[in-house]
C-alpha positions as a printed Julia matrix, in Angstrom:
604×3 Matrix{Float64}:
 109.15   10.76   -64.13
 105.78   10.25   -65.73
 102.98   11.27   -63.15
 100.37    8.51   -62.6
  97.25    9.27   -64.83
  99.4    10.26   -67.53
 101.54    6.85   -68.26
 102.75    5.96   -71.29
 100.0     3.07   -72.69
 100.0     0.4    -75.36
  96.08    1.23   -75.37
  96.04    3.69   -78.0
  92.9     5.48   -78.97
  93.07    3.64   -82.31
  93.33    0.37   -80.76
  90.75    1.33   -78.28
  88.08    1.76   -81.18
  89.14   -1.34   -83.45
  88.79   -3.31   -80.31
  85.45   -2.54   -79.64
  83.96   -5.0    -81.9
  80.62   -6.91   -80.11
  78.82   -9.87   -80.76
  75.21  -10.48   -79.96
  71.78  -12.04   -80.87
  72.61  -15.95   -81.24
  70.4   -17.94   -83.55
  71.12  -21.47   -83.98
  69.17  -23.16   -86.75
  69.59  -26.78   -88.79
  72.99  -27.09   -87.37
  74.72  -23.72   -88.07
  74.99  -21.03   -85.84
  74.46  -17.11   -86.64
  74.7   -13.78   -84.81
  75.01  -10.13   -85.02
  78.77   -8.73   -85.17
  79.52   -4.9    -84.89
  82.34   -3.23   -86.89
  83.28   -0.4    -85.21
  86.13    0.56   -87.97
  82.85    0.7    -90.17
  81.36    3.35   -88.09
  79.73    0.61   -86.43
  77.77   -1.22   -89.22
  76.43   -4.32   -87.72
  76.55   -7.31   -90.39
  74.96  -10.95   -89.55
  77.7   -13.84   -89.53
  77.07  -17.48   -89.91
  79.03  -20.58   -88.61
  78.39  -23.6    -91.01
  80.92  -26.5    -90.68
  83.33  -24.56   -88.37
  83.61  -21.85   -91.44
  82.59  -18.23   -90.48
  81.14  -16.09   -93.2
  79.74  -12.63   -93.36
  76.14  -12.78   -94.9
  75.37   -9.36   -95.03
  78.34   -7.63   -96.2
  76.56   -4.3    -97.82
  73.84   -4.09   -94.66
  73.55   -2.41   -91.58
  71.31   -4.98   -89.81
  69.76   -2.68   -87.16
  66.31   -2.36   -85.93
  65.11    1.49   -84.58
  62.04    0.11   -82.65
  61.12    2.3    -79.9
  64.75    3.98   -80.45
  66.24    1.33   -79.22
  66.18   -1.44   -81.63
  66.38   -5.25   -80.98
  65.49   -8.38   -82.87
  66.44   -7.06   -86.09
  67.0   -10.55   -87.8
  65.99  -14.11   -87.36
  66.48  -17.54   -89.28
  64.44  -21.0    -89.93
  65.08  -23.52   -92.03
  68.12  -21.21   -93.34
  65.92  -18.7    -94.56
  67.47  -15.56   -92.82
  65.11  -12.42   -92.64
  66.43   -9.27   -91.34
  66.15   -5.45   -91.14
  68.18   -2.63   -92.54
  67.52    0.7    -93.32
  63.91    0.48   -92.23
  63.36   -2.26   -94.8
  62.83   -6.1    -94.38
  64.72   -8.19   -96.14
  64.7   -12.17   -96.93
  67.92  -14.18   -97.82
  67.29  -17.31   -98.85
  70.56  -19.04  -100.0
  71.74  -16.85  -102.58
  68.38  -15.45  -103.23
  67.84  -11.84  -101.81
  64.2   -10.48  -101.79
  63.22   -7.15  -100.9
  59.88   -7.86   -98.53
  58.83   -4.42   -97.87
  58.76   -1.53  -100.2
  57.93    1.59   -97.96
  60.37    2.58   -94.48
  58.51    0.2    -92.08
  60.0     0.38   -88.26
  60.15   -3.38   -87.34
  61.72   -5.53   -84.18
  61.45   -8.66   -82.63
  61.48  -10.31   -85.83
  60.36  -13.83   -86.28
  60.14  -16.35   -89.05
  58.21  -19.27   -89.08
  57.01  -21.25   -91.72
  55.52  -19.07   -94.45
  55.23  -15.97   -92.58
  57.64  -13.23   -90.58
  55.89  -11.73   -87.07
  57.29   -8.5    -85.8
  56.47   -5.72   -83.89
  55.86   -2.75   -86.15
  55.89    1.0    -84.68
  54.13    3.32   -87.37
  54.61    6.86   -88.31
  52.21    7.94   -85.11
  54.65    5.81   -82.69
  51.27    3.36   -82.75
  52.64   -0.14   -81.92
  51.06   -3.65   -82.96
  52.04   -7.13   -84.06
  51.96   -7.85   -87.72
  52.47  -10.73   -90.15
  54.06  -10.64   -93.3
  53.92  -13.23   -95.91
  57.24  -14.27   -97.48
  55.38  -15.31  -100.63
  52.73  -12.7   -101.21
  54.52   -9.98   -98.98
  51.27   -9.13   -97.48
  51.24   -7.28   -94.38
  48.54   -7.7    -91.77
  48.02   -6.5    -88.44
  47.64   -9.4    -86.02
  47.46   -7.29   -82.72
  47.06   -3.85   -81.98
  45.31   -2.35   -79.14
  47.91   -1.83   -76.57
  50.47    0.99   -75.83
  53.46   -1.33   -76.85
  54.18   -5.06   -77.76
  57.09   -7.3    -77.66
  58.59  -10.71   -77.96
  56.04  -12.11   -80.68
  56.79  -15.91   -80.26
  54.95  -18.23   -82.9
  54.54  -21.71   -82.05
  53.24  -24.97   -82.76
  49.28  -25.3    -84.04
  49.51  -21.62   -85.3
  49.64  -20.35   -81.66
  51.27  -16.61   -81.48
  52.54  -15.5    -78.01
  53.32  -11.73   -77.0
  53.75   -9.35   -74.27
  52.41   -6.38   -74.23
  52.3    -3.03   -71.56
  50.38    0.35   -71.1
  51.46    3.7    -69.94
  52.74    4.66   -67.72
  54.24    1.58   -67.05
  57.63    0.35   -68.69
  57.86   -3.2    -69.03
  60.03   -4.03   -66.23
  57.2    -2.17   -64.05
  53.66   -4.03   -65.3
  53.29   -6.31   -68.49
  51.73   -9.06   -69.53
  51.76  -12.23   -71.66
  49.11  -13.08   -74.06
  48.68  -15.85   -76.69
  45.8   -16.34   -79.3
  45.29  -18.86   -82.23
  46.18  -17.54   -85.57
  43.68  -17.08   -88.2
  41.12  -17.49   -85.6
  38.57  -14.69   -85.56
  36.15  -13.53   -83.04
  37.85  -14.91   -79.87
  39.51  -12.98   -77.21
  43.45  -13.32   -76.66
  44.13  -15.69   -73.52
  45.85  -14.31   -70.49
  48.91  -16.13   -69.2
  50.48  -13.86   -66.63
  50.62  -10.3    -65.86
  47.96   -8.14   -64.06
  46.08   -5.96   -66.47
  45.21   -2.25   -65.52
  47.88   -2.36   -62.42
  49.53    0.63   -63.51
  53.11    0.84   -62.39
  52.8    -1.86   -59.58
  52.06   -5.15   -61.35
  54.12   -7.97   -62.45
  56.99   -7.57   -65.19
  56.42  -10.64   -67.78
  58.74  -11.38   -70.74
  60.51  -13.61   -73.08
  57.99  -16.55   -74.03
  59.31  -19.14   -75.8
  57.52  -22.03   -77.22
  58.94  -25.65   -76.1
  58.92  -28.9    -77.9
  56.41  -30.47   -76.13
  53.91  -27.71   -76.65
  54.43  -25.77   -73.32
  55.05  -21.92   -73.14
  58.35  -21.06   -70.76
  58.77  -17.47   -69.78
  60.11  -15.01   -67.17
  58.14  -13.29   -64.39
  59.4   -11.2    -61.6
  56.41  -11.94   -59.53
  58.43  -13.37   -56.71
  60.54  -10.68   -56.36
  63.1   -11.66   -59.12
  62.67  -12.42   -62.51
  62.32  -16.43   -62.54
  61.09  -18.87   -65.17
  57.82  -20.21   -65.12
  55.78  -22.37   -67.66
  52.36  -22.91   -69.15
  51.46  -26.53   -69.8
  49.62  -27.49   -73.03
  46.65  -27.72   -70.87
  46.91  -24.03   -69.99
  48.6   -24.8    -66.29
  50.73  -22.31   -64.9
  53.77  -23.16   -62.63
  57.08  -21.51   -61.35
  59.68  -23.68   -62.43
  61.84  -22.63   -59.46
  62.51  -19.84   -56.98
  65.76  -18.36   -56.45
  66.28  -14.85   -55.25
  68.37  -14.08   -58.11
  67.65  -12.3    -61.41
  67.53  -14.83   -64.84
  66.77  -12.03   -66.97
  66.98   -7.94   -67.3
  64.48   -5.19   -67.82
  63.62   -5.25   -71.63
  64.71   -2.31   -73.5
  65.28   -3.99   -76.76
  62.85   -6.59   -78.89
  64.43   -9.69   -78.51
  63.78  -13.37   -77.71
  67.19  -14.68   -76.08
  66.96  -15.03   -72.24
  66.42  -18.81   -72.0
  66.48  -21.92   -74.56
  65.15  -25.65   -73.73
  68.51  -27.99   -73.44
  67.88  -31.96   -72.6
  65.22  -31.56   -69.71
  65.84  -28.43   -68.28
  66.62  -24.8    -69.55
  69.74  -23.18   -70.5
  69.84  -20.03   -68.42
  71.76  -17.0    -66.78
  71.57  -15.37   -63.59
  73.11  -12.43   -61.55
  74.35  -12.64   -57.99
  75.3    -9.42   -56.65
  76.42   -7.91   -60.15
  78.24  -11.51   -61.09
  77.06  -13.15   -63.66
  76.85  -16.88   -64.84
  75.46  -19.49   -67.13
  73.71  -21.77   -66.05
  71.63  -25.09   -66.4
  67.73  -25.23   -64.52
  66.52  -28.39   -64.0
  63.78  -29.96   -61.22
  63.7   -26.47   -59.62
  67.31  -26.05   -59.16
  70.43  -24.33   -61.31
  73.54  -25.8    -61.76
  75.99  -23.0    -62.27
  78.58  -23.99   -65.36
  80.25  -21.05   -66.32
  80.92  -17.64   -64.52
  81.04  -14.86   -66.85
  80.45  -11.12   -66.85
  77.4   -11.43   -68.82
  75.0   -13.16   -70.72
  74.11  -11.69   -73.86
  71.53  -14.16   -75.5
  71.15  -17.77   -75.61
  69.73  -20.45   -78.19
  69.42  -24.16   -78.75
  69.14  -26.71   -81.74
  68.79  -30.42   -80.79
  71.29  -31.34   -78.08
  73.39  -28.42   -77.8
  72.7   -24.88   -76.41
  74.75  -21.72   -77.18
  75.19  -18.67   -75.48
  77.03  -15.32   -76.34
  78.75  -14.03   -73.19
  81.1   -11.46   -72.17
  84.37  -11.8    -70.11
  86.34   -9.71   -67.56
  89.49  -10.3    -69.45
  89.42  -11.66   -73.07
  86.76  -10.43   -75.93
  82.91  -11.86   -76.16
  82.69  -15.27   -76.96
  80.09  -18.1    -78.24
  79.97  -20.9    -75.71
  78.61  -24.42   -76.87
  77.16  -26.23   -73.85
  75.83  -29.72   -73.93
  72.76  -31.53   -72.26
  74.98  -32.42   -69.43
  76.48  -29.31   -69.07
  79.65  -29.27   -70.77
  80.9   -25.85   -72.07
  83.07  -25.32   -74.94
  84.08  -21.86   -76.59
  83.55  -22.19   -80.5
  84.03  -18.57   -81.38
  85.52  -15.61   -79.65
  86.72  -12.03   -80.38
  90.37  -11.59   -79.77
  92.0    -8.92   -77.97
  95.62   -7.6    -78.88
  96.48   -7.14   -75.23
  98.13   -9.69   -72.56
  96.67  -10.41   -69.34
  99.1    -8.29   -67.51
  97.8    -5.11   -69.05
  94.17   -5.48   -68.4
  92.96   -4.43   -65.36
  90.23   -6.68   -64.1
  87.59   -5.49   -61.84
  86.81   -6.07   -58.08
  83.33   -6.24   -56.96
  82.66   -3.98   -54.06
  79.76   -4.01   -51.73
  79.29   -1.05   -50.13
  76.15    1.0    -48.08
  74.43    3.83   -49.27
  71.68    5.56   -47.47
  68.83    3.22   -48.97
  70.43   -0.41   -48.55
  73.37   -1.96   -49.77
  74.78   -1.54   -53.67
  77.34   -2.61   -56.01
  80.18   -0.79   -57.73
  83.07   -2.42   -60.12
  86.39   -1.42   -58.95
  89.42   -1.25   -61.48
  92.95   -0.38   -60.31
  95.61    1.33   -62.37
  97.55   -1.58   -64.49
 100.25   -1.17   -66.54
 103.35   -3.33   -66.39
 105.83   -0.92   -67.64
 104.84    1.56   -64.52
 104.18    1.52   -60.62
 101.99    3.75   -58.99
 103.79    5.42   -56.2
 100.81    7.21   -55.07
  97.13    7.03   -55.13
  95.53    7.11   -58.34
  93.12    9.89   -59.71
  89.79    8.3    -60.19
  87.07    7.99   -63.14
  83.55    7.36   -61.34
  81.05    6.03   -63.74
  77.13    6.46   -63.68
  75.46    4.07   -65.99
  72.45    5.18   -68.23
  69.14    3.91   -68.49
  68.74    4.3    -65.63
  67.16    1.12   -65.31
  69.89   -0.61   -66.68
  73.19   -1.8    -64.92
  76.88   -2.41   -65.69
  79.38   -5.19   -65.33
  82.8    -6.21   -65.15
  83.25   -7.12   -68.83
  86.51   -6.44   -70.94
  85.78   -2.62   -71.87
  89.05   -1.23   -73.84
  87.56    2.01   -73.3
  87.8     1.26   -69.25
  91.41   -0.19   -70.3
  92.39    3.13   -72.0
  92.05    4.78   -68.23
  93.47    2.23   -65.99
  96.64    1.95   -68.42
  97.37    5.75   -68.04
  96.96    5.11   -64.32
  93.1     5.89   -63.29
  91.15    4.01   -61.24
  87.81    3.62   -62.67
  84.96    2.93   -60.05
  81.82    2.18   -61.96
  78.81    2.24   -59.79
  75.59   -0.11   -59.98
  73.36    2.52   -57.81
  69.81    1.93   -56.56
  67.51    1.4    -59.15
  69.91   -0.62   -61.24
  68.54   -3.66   -63.02
  69.88   -7.54   -62.41
  69.44   -7.14   -58.12
  65.69   -7.79   -58.08
  62.31   -5.7    -58.17
  63.1    -4.01   -54.75
  66.38   -2.91   -55.71
  64.92   -1.48   -58.96
  61.91    0.3    -57.07
  64.35    1.98   -55.05
  64.56    4.68   -57.72
  60.78    5.17   -57.65
  60.24    8.91   -57.71
  63.55    9.19   -56.26
  65.46    9.81   -59.69
  68.46   12.42   -59.28
  68.66   11.58   -55.5
  68.92    7.99   -55.02
  71.37    7.57   -57.71
  73.28   10.88   -57.09
  73.66    9.62   -53.09
  74.8     6.12   -54.4
  77.5     7.49   -56.47
  78.85    9.92   -53.74
  78.62    7.0    -51.16
  80.76    4.61   -53.34
  83.24    7.15   -54.01
  83.52    7.83   -50.07
  84.07    3.88   -49.89
  86.66    3.88   -52.12
  88.49    6.97   -50.4
  88.13    5.26   -46.67
  89.42    1.94   -48.36
  92.82    3.58   -49.45
  91.92    2.77   -53.31
  91.82    6.3    -54.42
  92.84    9.69   -54.06
  89.66   11.59   -53.48
  90.99   14.89   -53.96
  91.84   14.06   -58.04
  87.93   12.64   -58.86
  86.17   13.3    -62.1
  82.49   11.7    -62.41
  81.31   10.79   -65.75
  78.18    9.51   -67.72
  75.66    9.37   -70.75
  72.29   10.19   -71.15
  70.42    9.28   -67.51
  74.08    8.99   -66.43
  74.5    12.42   -67.56
  71.82   13.79   -65.28
  73.23   11.56   -62.39
  76.46   13.97   -63.23
  74.77   17.2    -63.51
  72.82   16.36   -60.1
  76.1    15.12   -58.18
  78.02   18.19   -59.04
  74.77   20.37   -58.18
  74.75   18.66   -54.45
  78.32   17.92   -53.92
  81.89   19.15   -53.93
  83.59   15.7    -54.05
  84.55   15.96   -57.69
  86.87   18.01   -59.57
  85.06   17.85   -62.75
  82.04   16.13   -64.5
  81.87   14.94   -68.03
  78.26   14.51   -69.26
  77.45   12.88   -72.54
  74.28   13.62   -74.1
  72.77   14.12   -70.73
  69.56   15.08   -69.42
  69.72   18.51   -67.64
  65.57   19.59   -67.83
  63.48   16.66   -66.42
  60.3    18.96   -67.71
  61.37   19.13   -71.44
  61.73   15.29   -71.43
  58.03   14.7    -71.04
  56.21   14.21   -73.8
  59.14   12.82   -75.74
  59.42    9.48   -77.84
  56.65    7.47   -76.75
  58.38    4.51   -75.48
  60.01    6.97   -72.84
  57.16    9.43   -72.52
  55.64    8.44   -69.02
  59.05    6.72   -67.9
  59.48   10.01   -65.64
  55.91    9.25   -64.01
  57.88    6.33   -61.85
  61.01    7.95   -61.62
  60.01   11.67   -60.54
  56.08   11.57   -60.29
  53.03   12.31   -62.29
  53.31   15.31   -64.7
  51.52   17.88   -64.39
  50.57   17.04   -61.0
  54.33   17.2    -59.54
  55.73   19.81   -61.98
  57.44   21.95   -59.2
  59.3    18.37   -58.02
  60.31   18.0    -61.67
  61.62   21.75   -61.73
  63.1    21.18   -58.36
  65.14   18.23   -59.61
  66.04   19.35   -63.05
  69.76   20.4    -63.01
  69.45   22.95   -65.4
  67.65   24.98   -62.6
  70.67   24.16   -60.02
  73.49   25.36   -62.08
  74.76   28.15   -59.21
  75.31   25.26   -56.82
  78.03   23.7    -59.49
  81.43   24.87   -58.88
  83.71   22.89   -60.92
  84.64   22.57   -64.42
  82.5    20.43   -67.11
  82.49   19.05   -70.61
  79.56   18.28   -72.3
  79.22   16.1    -75.38
  76.29   15.93   -77.77
  75.01   14.23   -81.16
  73.43   16.87   -83.34
  70.64   14.27   -84.28
  69.54   12.72   -80.96
  66.06   11.73   -81.02
  65.92   11.03   -77.07
  68.28   13.84   -75.21
  67.87   16.23   -77.97
  70.62   18.67   -78.64
  68.94   21.77   -76.76
  69.33   19.78   -73.58
  72.9    20.15   -74.01
  72.98   23.42   -75.78
  70.48   24.99   -72.82
  72.56   23.28   -69.8
  75.88   24.92   -71.39
  74.1    28.72   -71.93
  72.99   28.28   -68.09
  76.47   26.79   -66.9
  78.47   30.06   -68.7
  75.73   32.21   -67.65
  76.67   31.08   -63.52
  80.33   31.72   -64.51
  81.02   27.95   -64.48
  83.68   26.96   -66.55
  82.16   24.59   -69.51
  82.86   23.07   -73.04
  80.17   21.9    -75.53
  81.13   19.8    -78.26
  78.56   18.57   -81.1
  79.37   15.94   -83.32
  77.35   16.14   -85.99
  74.98   13.72   -87.4
  75.62   11.43   -84.53
  72.59   10.2    -82.44
  72.09    8.81   -78.48
  75.47    7.19   -78.59
  78.14    7.96   -81.09
  78.49    5.08   -83.82
  81.07    6.9    -86.23
  84.8     6.22   -86.07
  85.56   10.11   -85.72
  83.18   10.98   -83.38
  84.19    8.17   -81.01
  87.91    8.93   -81.2
  87.39   12.93   -80.9
  84.97   12.0    -77.9
  87.38   10.06   -76.07
  90.71   12.41   -76.63
  88.42   15.36   -75.62
  87.74   13.31   -72.2
  91.15   12.52   -71.5
  92.24   16.04   -71.97
  89.78   17.07   -70.12
  90.43   14.76   -67.13
  94.63   15.72   -66.84
  93.93   19.24   -67.53
  91.45   19.57   -64.64
  93.0    17.06   -62.34
  96.52   18.99   -62.88
  97.99   15.68   -64.08
 100.47   16.93   -66.5
């Protein structure tokens, strides 16, 4: 009899890889619809697709459309009057009908790209990591700096009367800590930009403002968390600012990537998304109240064109889809990524609310699911700690999660203190508490699942990538609840992360404390200095070309673990960066993780 955890499954590794198609960044223009679609079997190449008159076509078959701004990218393309501008291989291109024009001759990091009239507006990051907003003329190809005094910029939004709005922030703040919204008249010199929202000079304790969008009536709608939650606000054409609503839910998420896609005008309201205790909704905001239209796992992006709105949504038991929304709130799926497995093969997550040391937290629980097998005992469990750490996990269909549940594993995906989507107070629980608040909630989440009789607590593996890898290391150094740990490009030495890529160079000021004043705290919390407390086997996976968490982090942790007598395996994937894009690397990574879990938990 096949033991639980090693069930035969129709979710082969090749199935998982081929099913990992994603769609993102919807743009509606001139009656046509555009989006980005990743092609996992082409090493994750991303292309622009267009739906026109019901027909779908690929517009960039020879390009990988991708921004590298601030390492995380975003805003790699835009469309106006069917003219498409896009970034590929650090080059800006214009596709106008069948004519393709190269707009930049030298490598350039651009993101948040917006096309308006005869120009492209974008955020540029130069070789010294200085940020600015630039204007590129479509006819002359001349590049001109518009704004360049802040540490970081995002969300360039050109609008009526040659107005340009944008957001900016200063270190040590991240954009979700403190940012400001400005606007200015283009081609007007000698006048300072006008502040719309935000608190300049407030350090880490300001207001997060993002995603400005000009409206047909000349007003400017944007998102601010001054109430404690990301809600929508508006500046009218006379400069008066008002909150459009006051609801205790996040209608946006922290901005890691430079996009303008959180809301869009629709009829006399706004097409929006909101998150309620981890669950997401597509909604319509009118007269201060939100009508929930469609419950989904997450909303990736929103746009509108005329009488219709569009949103890319993720779902728990189907692939991602594009939803068309009428001004009355009627929804219709017009495009979706099909999945090859039936509903009885898919494990759909349940949201579990539990008490951690700092208050309520949330986790997604996936039970084992396989119509060919029946569990006769409590399942082993894979506990996931998400990256960021100012990110979050949803219950969207993830073929990699299904890979585990179809073999008899349970999966517990924890949104620990500090995760996004639960309001500013919840995010701030991680202030100067990184490696403590996150690990405590992961441990509390496992205890909750054990106490509810959902999993076998003696057969638990913890896994995480990047910041989640740090949570893995820290948890294993302070708890014996897990039989093994898997880290994918995880942080091991906090001190070595100081002064890294500029976007995150001061991130640790809020998560750990000011450097070098709190140097001792950095050293105490760095897992590389606590390896003697780790007693279970570890698997470490790392890309050789990772600019965010360099290879030396994983190499140093591996050496320290071996010196301490801990069983550890390090696998390095050549030419891979922060996250594995290549088909072979992703395949080898998943195979290695499963072999490790089966061996450590003695399932075979």
